[in-house]
C-alpha positions as a printed Julia matrix, in Angstrom:
86×3 Matrix{Float64}:
 -64.67  14.56   -9.62
 -62.3   12.62   -7.39
 -58.9   13.98   -6.55
 -56.13  11.82   -5.2
 -54.0   13.68   -2.68
 -50.37  12.68   -2.8
 -48.04  13.19    0.1
 -44.49  14.28   -0.78
 -43.39  12.86    2.57
 -44.66   9.47    1.5
 -42.17   9.32   -1.37
 -40.65   5.86   -1.51
 -38.21   5.39   -4.35
 -40.01   6.49   -7.51
 -43.53   6.02   -6.15
 -45.86   8.29   -4.22
 -48.11   6.65   -1.66
 -51.74   7.77   -1.78
 -52.88   8.78    1.7
 -56.49   9.81    1.11
 -59.11  10.44   -1.51
 -61.59  13.26   -1.36
 -64.22  14.71   -3.63
 -63.86  18.29   -4.8
 -66.06  20.44   -7.01
 -63.26  22.69   -8.21
 -59.72  21.34   -8.25
 -58.06  24.78   -8.23
 -58.72  26.7    -4.98
 -60.13  30.22   -5.39
 -57.13  31.81   -3.7
 -54.84  30.33   -6.36
 -56.78  31.96   -9.22
 -55.78  35.57   -9.84
 -59.04  36.27  -11.66
 -60.97  35.41   -8.48
 -58.7   37.21   -5.97
 -60.13  40.17   -4.08
 -58.42  43.59   -4.16
 -56.97  42.89   -0.69
 -55.5   39.56   -1.83
 -54.04  41.17   -4.96
 -52.49  43.96   -2.87
 -50.74  41.39   -0.68
 -49.54  39.51   -3.79
 -48.13  42.78   -5.17
 -46.41  43.5    -1.85
 -44.78  40.06   -1.96
 -43.55  40.74   -5.51
 -42.05  44.1    -4.46
 -40.23  42.57   -1.48
 -38.86  39.82   -3.74
 -37.45  42.51   -6.07
 -35.53  44.06   -3.15
 -32.99  41.26   -3.06
 -32.01  38.3    -0.93
 -31.75  38.63    2.83
 -33.06  36.73    5.83
 -35.16  39.72    6.9
 -36.78  39.92    3.46
 -37.49  36.2     3.49
 -39.15  36.58    6.89
 -41.22  39.48    5.54
 -42.37  37.36    2.59
 -43.33  34.53    4.93
 -45.43  36.93    7.03
 -47.04  38.41    3.93
 -47.91  34.91    2.71
 -49.46  34.14    6.11
 -51.49  37.36    5.82
 -52.61  36.37    2.32
 -53.71  32.94    3.56
 -55.66  34.47    6.46
 -57.45  36.94    4.17
 -58.19  34.23    1.59
 -59.49  31.83    4.24
 -61.72  34.57    5.65
 -62.97  35.41    2.15
 -63.77  31.75    1.46
 -65.66  31.35    4.74
 -67.18  34.8     5.34
 -70.7   33.61    4.46
 -70.43  30.92    7.14
 -69.14  33.3     9.82
 -71.67  34.33   12.51
 -69.99  37.76   12.89
């Protein structure tokens, strides 16, 4: 299946410019599917949801950004752990 990647920065008027084409087996990444998330990934998602319930403040936004970075690191490790030499 071919997927066309569109760049939002390439928006010109009402048209998106296509910047590359790549082949993918599964269009939806594993980390975006809740049914495939690990317990660690789900715990981070739940933490993000709890912080969001606390209200709106710069400190809370910064906490959510850091939690999202942690989620991405865990998900990337999970996706590549079989390839890791350690």
